[in-house]
N, C-alpha and C positions, 0 to 999 in steps of 0.2 A: 561464617562462610558466605561469600558473595553469591548473588543470584546468577545463574548461567545465562549466557546469551543464546537466544533461539534463532534458528534459521527461518526463512520465510515459509518453508514447508512445515516446520514445527509450529509456528504461530498460526498458520492456516488451520492445521489440525486442532489446535487449542481452541480456536474460535469457531470451528465448524464451517469454514468457508474455503474457497479455492485460493491457490497461490496467486492467481491473476487478480482476485479481489484484494488481497493483501497489497500487491504492488499498486493497484489503483488507489487504495486508501492512503498509502504513503504519498503518492503523487498528488492526489486531488483533495484529500481531507486532513492532511497533516498528522497521520498516524505516527506515533513516536517510534522512530527507527533510526539506526545509525549505520552508515555505510562504512564497512571495514574492507578496504581493498575494493574488490568488485562485488562483494556480497552485502546484502542488507541483513542486519541483526536486530533483534528486538528483545526486550525484557518483558516477561509476562505481566509483572506488576504494573509497569508503565502502560502497557496496552490495555489491561483490564480497567485501569483508572480512566483511560481515554474512552473506552466503551461506556463505562458508567456515567460519564459526563454527557453522553448522547452524541458525541462528535461523529461517530460512524453513521448515524442516521440523519444528521443535519446537513444542510447545504453549507458549503465552506467557500470562503473567498480564495482558497488555495487551489485553483483549478488550472489545468494546462489546456492549450488550445487544439488538441488533436492527438493523433497517434494511438498507439496501443496502450495496454495497461501498465507497461513498464515505464517508470519515470525517465529512464535514459532514452526511451523511444518517443518521447513527446514530440509531436509534429512530424513524425516520419511515416505515418500511415499512408499507403497509396490512395490516391483519389479514385472514387468510383466513377465509372463511365456513365454519362447521362443516358437515360432510357432504359436502365436496368432496374 
């Protein structure tokens, strides 16, 4: 039997982090995930191996230059007004 694909909610619960953290790790740190339609899906064994290698804790060259935690929102965060 093949391993089931987990949603971002399920993988967040598996890792004990928020869904926003999962999206940030996908975008910024290369967490293994596959986009299926509009959804990100992960396999626990791939993610567990990625965590074991220390990738979640290390700096990664795979960074985006702004925006929210969601990969598809990179660079879309509104600018803060100066003086705030």
